[in-house]
PAKERO-764360 format. One record per atom (N, C-alpha, C): x, y, z; residue in three letters. Coordinates in steps of 0.02 Angstrom, whole numbers, plus 50000, padded with zeros to 5 digits. Each point is the difference from the previous one (the first is absolute). Layout:
N
XYZALA...
This chain:
301
478234786654756UNK500175003249937UNK500424995249958UNK499884999749935UNK500414995849957UNK500725002349998UNK500464995349993UNK500715001449992UNK500224998149930UNK500345004649966UNK500254998949932UNK500754999150003UNK500244994349974UNK500714998450002UNK500244998149930UNK500565003049979UNK500304998249936UNK500374993450006UNK499874995249954UNK500334993550004UNK500454998549941UNK499865003049941UNK500464999449943UNK499995006549962UNK500485001049956UNK499985005849956UNK500364998249935UNK499995004749953UNK500384999049939UNK499594998149939UNK499334999950004UNK499594998549942UNK499885006249957UNK499934999049935UNK499765005349957UNK499235000450007UNK499684994249994UNK499274999750008UNK499824993250032UNK500014999950067UNK499804994050036UNK499264998749991UNK499814993749991UNK499304998249986UNK499884992750014UNK499354998049995UNK499804993150001UNK500204995950060UNK499945002550063UNK500224996150057UNK499574993850013UNK500324994550019UNK499664993850017UNK500324997350063UNK499604998750052UNK500264997250062UNK499914992550000UNK500564996450002UNK499994992750002UNK500014997650073UNK499444997250023UNK499944998050070UNK500494994550018UNK500084995149955UNK500434994250015UNK500715002050016UNK500285004649961UNK500705002050009UNK500075006650038UNK499425003150018UNK500015006550034UNK500445005049961UNK499845000449936UNK500415003949954UNK499565004649957UNK500265006049986UNK499675004649955UNK500334999649932UNK499614998349949UNK500225000349931UNK499695006149968UNK500385003649959UNK499725005649963UNK500445001449940UNK499855005249962UNK500375001549939UNK500205007349997UNK500515001449960UNK500175006849981UNK499865000449926UNK499435003249982UNK499784999849931UNK500515003349953UNK500145006350012UNK500455003649954UNK500734998350013UNK500164997550058UNK500684997650013UNK500114993049973UNK499454996749977UNK500014993349971UNK500344994950045UNK499724999450060UNK500274995250049UNK499434996550037UNK500144993750019UNK499584996350047UNK500345000650068UNK499605000750053UNK500275001650066UNK499724995350053UNK500414998850051UNK499804995950057UNK500285003150063UNK499565000950051UNK500225002650064UNK499754995550056UNK500464997850043UNK499834995750056UNK500095003950064UNK499465002050033UNK500065004250060UNK500414996950056UNK499964993450010UNK500354996950056UNK500755000749995UNK500265000249939UNK500725000749989UNK500195006749970UNK499495003849979UNK500095006449965UNK500404999249935UNK499994994049972UNK500354998949937UNK499565002449942UNK500315003749955UNK499665003049942UNK500364997649937UNK499654996249958UNK500304997149940UNK499685002949938UNK500405001349948UNK499765002649937UNK500274995649943UNK499594999249948UNK500234996649940UNK499735003849940UNK500435001449951UNK499805003849941UNK499644995549950UNK499515003049965UNK499644996649947UNK500025004349937UNK499854996949942UNK500095003549937UNK499445004849982UNK499414998950029UNK499435004349987UNK499705002450066UNK499575005049995UNK499705002950061UNK499514995050033UNK500134998250063UNK499524995850036UNK499495004450037UNK499424997250014UNK499515003950040UNK499724995950058UNK500104993449999UNK499804995950058UNK500424993650001UNK500064997250060UNK500324993550010UNK499594996350053UNK499714994249981UNK499554996250043UNK500234992750000UNK500104997050059UNK500214993050002UNK499494995349969UNK500244994449975UNK499564994749973UNK499824995250057UNK499374998650007UNK499764995450052UNK500324993149991UNK500314997550053UNK500284993350000UNK500664999349964UNK500295005549977UNK500644999849964UNK500525004250037UNK500544996950020UNK500525003750035UNK500425004149951UNK500095006450017UNK500425004549960UNK499745001249929UNK499354999349991UNK499715001649935UNK499485005550008UNK499985004649952UNK499585005950004UNK499695001549932UNK499405003150002UNK499725003049940UNK500185007450002UNK500275002449944UNK500275006849997UNK499795003149934UNK499865006550001UNK499915003649937UNK500675003049980UNK500174999449936UNK500615003049973UNK499805003749936UNK499915006650007UNK499785003949943UNK499314997849977UNK499954997649938UNK499354997949973UNK499894992550006UNK500414996550041UNK499944992850008UNK499864998250073UNK499674994350010UNK499944997050066UNK500354993349997UNK500474998850046UNK500424994149998UNK500034996650068UNK500224993850000UNK500174996450061UNK500764999950005UNK500265002050058UNK500725000050009UNK500204995750059UNK500624998150001UNK500314996850058UNK500525004750028UNK499965001250066UNK500485004550034UNK500034997950073UNK500614998950025UNK500064997950069UNK499995005850050UNK499955006149974UNK499965005950043UNK500655001950033UNK500544996549983UNK500645001250033UNK500525002749952UNK500034997449939UNK500525002349954UNK499695004249944UNK500415001849951UNK499765004549947UNK499844996349936UNK499834993750006UNK499824996049942UNK499274998050002UNK499655001149944UNK499324997549993UNK499964995949936UNK499524995649997UNK499884996049941UNK499275000649980UNK499875001849938UNK499315000149975UNK499814992949981UNK499514997350035UNK499794993149989UNK499504999549942UNK499545004949998UNK499474999749950UNK499705006949990UNK499865001749937UNK499615006049985UNK499274998049996UNK499575003250042UNK499304998150002UNK499585003849949UNK500155006449990UNK499605004149954UNK500365006549986UNK499745003849953UNK500265006649986UNK499455004349968UNK500105006650005UNK499575004849965UNK500435003749950UNK499685003449954UNK500375003549948UNK500385005950028UNK500665000349986UNK500395005850017UNK499755006049959UNK500065006250024UNK500395002050059UNK499634999650067UNK499424996850001UNK499654999450064UNK500414995650047UNK499945001450066UNK500334996150051UNK499504998550056UNK500134994550035UNK499574998450057UNK500175004550059UNK499515001250042UNK500115004150059UNK499574997550058UNK500334998050054UNK499694997650062UNK499634993449988UNK499954996150053UNK499654993649996UNK499884997150069UNK499444996650008UNK499824996550062UNK499644993649982UNK500074995050043UNK499634993849991UNK499404999850047UNK499454997149976UNK499434998850043UNK500104993450037UNK499534998250043UNK500104994250043UNK499994993349962UNK499785000149938UNK500034993949959UNK500684999249966UNK500435005050008UNK500664999849968UNK500005002949930UNK499485003749983UNK499945003349935UNK500335006950003UNK500425001649951UNK500335006549997UNK499555005249967UNK499985006050030UNK499675005849970UNK500525005349988UNK500025002749940UNK500505005149982UNK499735004249943UNK500335005549986UNK499805004449945UNK500605002149960UNK499875003149942UNK500545002749960UNK499845007149979UNK500525003549976UNK499915006949978UNK500565002049954UNK499915005649965UNK500515002849956UNK500155006950028UNK500465000350048UNK500135006150037UNK500305005449954UNK499745006150005UNK500245005649961UNK500555003750037UNK500435003549963UNK500535003950031UNK499715005050049UNK499455003249979UNK499605004050046UNK499474995350029UNK500124997850062UNK499594994750030UNK499265001449995UNK499815006350011UNK499305001949999UNK499674999049932UNK500414999449948UNK499744999149932UNK500004992649979UNK500124995550046UNK499994992949984UNK499314998149971UNK499994996949941UNK499354998749967UNK499644994050030UNK499344999649991UNK499604994450027UNK500024993949954UNK500594997149993UNK500084994249955UNK500164993650037UNK500005000350067UNK500164994150039UNK499394995950017UNK500114994650038UNK499464995550019UNK500154996950068UNK499484997350030UNK500064996150062UNK499904992649981UNK500474995850023UNK499994992949981UNK500004995550061UNK499844993749988UNK500154994750048UNK500374994549964UNK500384996150039UNK500394994549973UNK500004994450051UNK499774994149979UNK499984994450046UNK500434994249974UNK499884994050027UNK500424994349983UNK499944997949927UNK499475002349965UNK499934998549929UNK500505003949958UNK500295005250030UNK500515004249968UNK499725004249943UNK499345001250002UNK499675004149950UNK499835006750031UNK500245005449970UNK499885006750025UNK499285002049983UNK499605001550050UNK499295001749990UNK499895007550013UNK499715003449952UNK499875007250006UNK499335001250035UNK500005004650050UNK499405001550037UNK499745007149986UNK500445004949999UNK499795006849981UNK500535002949955UNK499805004849958UNK500455003549955UNK499995007450014UNK500345003849959UNK500055007350007UNK500315002050066UNK500494996150022UNK500375001350062UNK500585004749984UNK500135004750045UNK500565004649991UNK500614997950041UNK499914998950066UNK500564998050042UNK499754995150053UNK500014993449986UNK499754995150047UNK500454999650062UNK499694999650058UNK500404999750061UNK499664995650052UNK499925002650062UNK499814995850057UNK499394995649989UNK500054993950027UNK499454995149998UNK499944996950070UNK499394999350024UNK499884996850065UNK499334996449999UNK499954994650037UNK499404995850000UNK499684999750069UNK499345000750002UNK499624998750061UNK499544994149985UNK500184994150026UNK499644994049983UNK499334999550037UNK499955003450057UNK499374999950038UNK499455003849962UNK500185005749972UNK499515004049964UNK500004998649925UNK500464995649978UNK500064998149929UNK500135006249956UNK500505003950022UNK500195006049964UNK500754999749981UNK500165002949943UNK500695001449983UNK500085007549994UNK500485002850036UNK500165007149995UNK500585000849951UNK499975005549963UNK500475000949944UNK500155007449989UNK500625001349981UNK500225006949988UNK500275000749929UNK499735004949964UNK500325002849941UNK500255006850023UNK500655000750009UNK500275005950034UNK499785006649968UNK499965000149934UNK499855006349966UNK499255001750003UNK499604995650027UNK499305001750013UNK499925003550067UNK500514999550043UNK500005003550064UNK499514997350051UNK499854993449995UNK499524997250048UNK500114992550006UNK499674997150051UNK499974992850009UNK499304997849979UNK499974994949958UNK499364997149978UNK499914993250032UNK499384997449995UNK499904993150022UNK499544996449951UNK500104993349996UNK499614995649958UNK499664994850042UNK499454997249975UNK499764993750026UNK500484994649975UNK500204995550044UNK500534995349984UNK499774992950013UNK500064995749950UNK499824992950006UNK500654995950000UNK500194997650058UNK500634996450006UNK499994993449962UNK499424996949994UNK499954993549966UNK500125000749925UNK499685004849970UNK500075000949927UNK500565004749981UNK500255003850050UNK500535004749985UNK499765005849957UNK499415002650015UNK499725005549961UNK499845005950045UNK500005005949970UNK499825006250034UNK499455003549960UNK499585003850036UNK499455003449967UNK499785006050043UNK499575004249970UNK499695005550037UNK500515004650032UNK500445002749959UNK500515004650025UNK499695006550026UNK500205002050061UNK499735006150030UNK500565003850036UNK499985006750001UNK500485003950039UNK499904998550075UNK500564999850037UNK499964998950072UNK500285005850040UNK500575002649978UNK500315005550037UNK500365004549951UNK499835006450000UNK500295004849952UNK500445005050038UNK500635000449981UNK500485004150037UNK499805007350003UNK499765002749944UNK499835007249998UNK499465001850051UNK499544995550012UNK499475001550048UNK500265000950071UNK500614997650012UNK500295000550067UNK500625004450001UNK500095004049946UNK500575004749993UNK500674996450009UNK500054994049973UNK500624996250003UNK500395001149936UNK500595003050005UNK500425001249942UNK500404993749983UNK500114999049935UNK500374994249977UNK499544994849970UNK500294994249983UNK499604994749969UNK500024993650039UNK499454996250001UNK500004993650034UNK500444995049964UNK500384996150038UNK500474995449969UNK499884993050027UNK500504996950033UNK499914993350027UNK499524999950059UNK499694994150012UNK499474999650050UNK500014993150032UNK499784999750064UNK499904993650033UNK499385000650044UNK499794994450029UNK499404999850041UNK500164996750067UNK499695002450054UNK500144997050066UNK499454995150019UNK500084996950057UNK499534994750021UNK499325002850019UNK499955006650008UNK499355003150012UNK499655002049935UNK500334998949944UNK499715001749935UNK500135007149978UNK500445003650035UNK500165006949981UNK500605000249954UNK500035005049957UNK500515000649949UNK500555004850022UNK500624998349982UNK500585004250012UNK500315001549932UNK500035006449983UNK500195002149932UNK500595004750002UNK500514998549960UNK500585004549991UNK499805005749954UNK500175006150019UNK499845005949959UNK500645002749969UNK500084998649935UNK500605002149964UNK500005007549989UNK500565003150013UNK500115007350001UNK499625003450057UNK499644996150041UNK499625002850054UNK500314999150068UNK500544996150004UNK500374999350063UNK499614996950057UNK499554995449985UNK499594997150054UNK499724993249981UNK499784996550051UNK499594994149992UNK499335001550033UNK499454998449966UNK499345001350028UNK499654993550015UNK499625000150055UNK499584994350019UNK499285001749982UNK499704995849959UNK499335001349974UNK499524994650025UNK499415002050020UNK499494995350023UNK499814995449942UNK500024993550013UNK499834995249948UNK499274998149999UNK499605002750046UNK499294998350002UNK499555006049985UNK500285006050002UNK499625006149987UNK500385004449952UNK499715001549943UNK500365003849949UNK500155007150022UNK500525002849969UNK500225006950012UNK500115001650073UNK500304995250036UNK500135000950071UNK500744999250016UNK500335005550017UNK500714999950018UNK500064998850075UNK500374994950019UNK500074998150070UNK500645002750032UNK500545000249962UNK500645002150030UNK500495001949946UNK500515003750019UNK500535002049955UNK500674999350035UNK500484996949966UNK500684999450026UNK500465004249955UNK500285005350027UNK500465004249962UNK500684996549997UNK500254999249939UNK500644996649989UNK500555005249988UNK500634998050012UNK500565004749991UNK500225000949928UNK499644997149953UNK500155000749929UNK499365001949962UNK500105003249942UNK499435002349960UNK499694994449959UNK500444996149968UNK499774995049953UNK499914993250034UNK499444999150033UNK499824993850034UNK499664995549950UNK500254993849991UNK499784996149942UNK499584993950016UNK500134996450055UNK499624993950013UNK500054998050073UNK499534995750022UNK499964997950070UNK499834992650004UNK500234996850055UNK499814993150014UNK500094998750075UNK499574996150029UNK500094998150070UNK500474994050005UNK500445000250051UNK500474994650011UNK500184999550074UNK500574996850012UNK500214998850069UNK499704993550027UNK500264997550057UNK499764993650028UNK499254999850014UNK499715005850016UNK499285000350015UNK499605003649946UNK500315001449944UNK499685003749945UNK499725006850022UNK500345003150049UNK499765006450025UNK500505005749986UNK500484998849956UNK500475005149979UNK499875001749927UNK499965006449984UNK499865002249932UNK500665001949966UNK500184996349948UNK500595001749961UNK499795004649942UNK500385005349991UNK499825005349952UNK500595001349954UNK499904999249934UNK500535001549952UNK499925007249975UNK500555002649971UNK499995006849974UNK500475000549940UNK500025006049971UNK500415001249941UNK500505005650011UNK500524999949961UNK500525005250001UNK499955003949935UNK499505004349997UNK499865003849938UNK499975007450015UNK500165004049950UNK499925007250005UNK499515002349947UNK499485003450021UNK499475002249954UNK500085007449986UNK500015001849936UNK500065007049981UNK500655003050026UNK499965005650032UNK500595003450027UNK500044999550075UNK499774994350027UNK499974999250072UNK500424994050024UNK500655000049987UNK500414994550024UNK499994999750077UNK499974994050026UNK499964999150072UNK500594995750023UNK500505003050032UNK500594996150021UNK499844994750052UNK499425000450032UNK499834995150052UNK499654993849971UNK499835000349936UNK499674994349969UNK500514994849981UNK499964994150030UNK500524994949990UNK499724993549973UNK499364999849980UNK499724993849977UNK499994994850055UNK499865002250061UNK500044995650058UNK499384995650007UNK500094994750039UNK499444995950023UNK499935001250075UNK499385000750022UNK499875001650070UNK499574994550033UNK500074999550066UNK499574995750040UNK499625004550049UNK499334999449999UNK499585003950045UNK499704995350051UNK500115001450064UNK499744995950054UNK499545004150045UNK499654996650044UNK499555003450046UNK499345002149969UNK499784996549948UNK499385001849965UNK499384997050033UNK500094994750039UNK499444997050034UNK499554995749955UNK500264998149942UNK499624995749954UNK500464994649973UNK499704994949969UNK500384994749968UNK499784999249928UNK500474997849960UNK499854998549930UNK499774992849991UNK499954998049938UNK499814993349982UNK500574996649963UNK500064993450006UNK500544996549963UNK499935001249925UNK500565001449967UNK500005001149928UNK499974993349964UNK499584999649948UNK499944993949962UNK500564999249949UNK500244993949991UNK500504998449951UNK499674997849935UNK500394999949946UNK499744997849936UNK500004992449996UNK499454997249974UNK499944992749995UNK500034997949927UNK500454995349985UNK500074997549932UNK499564994049987UNK499784996550053UNK499564994249989UNK499584998850063UNK
């Protein structure tokens, strides 16, 4: 049976986890708390640094020590941060989108190309308009638009064997997949893959990762769970992990053997249902019997 262990707490909205194999460190962000975060399991050290705008991802730069690509509100920048103190330096602004849109979630493919989306979140989240887009950004530093009419861009995962990219627009309530060309950095033939309503799953799909067997692990926001979805057969639910919090936001495999699932969450109260047990914690799930894949870093050249 899987074991769920709390390893950090104190986030308003934990998101965007990235496991750095070289340093055996988990990097992630607190979007609404406006912080960049670092957790080192071997020492249990948890570091936070405040930023001026809402971040949604932090990904190391390939070949650069202490340099990361980060979204800050409607901008994507390169920063320098040693992960130890509360000082960061913005080295370069790579691109921006028109405010009030902000970037949300991001992953790199194996070529070092960043994939991310933007949205204009409404006060009533369910009423968020379809004005966002899904983009890629590579070493040319030119933001390339792939799809439009996005409401809430979220989880991205790649299966290089089947040449597929899996993608979540949370307000669509499903996981989609594209044909994916790693050489040209293009996606096509978008199709539904897994629809939550068909499986009576309450909540919305959020952050996502893929394991070495090609199966998907998806955080279910407001649903209090992580679901394992078959990556080779559509509409196939393989497993469910019930989490001790309602607002489960993102997942990533980490640990020395990439067999530990780190899960971020939020400290939010929806409607008239305040939950005193919700602490914006990060959890580690062990005993899953699967391994993840190394996360790709961003390449500038």
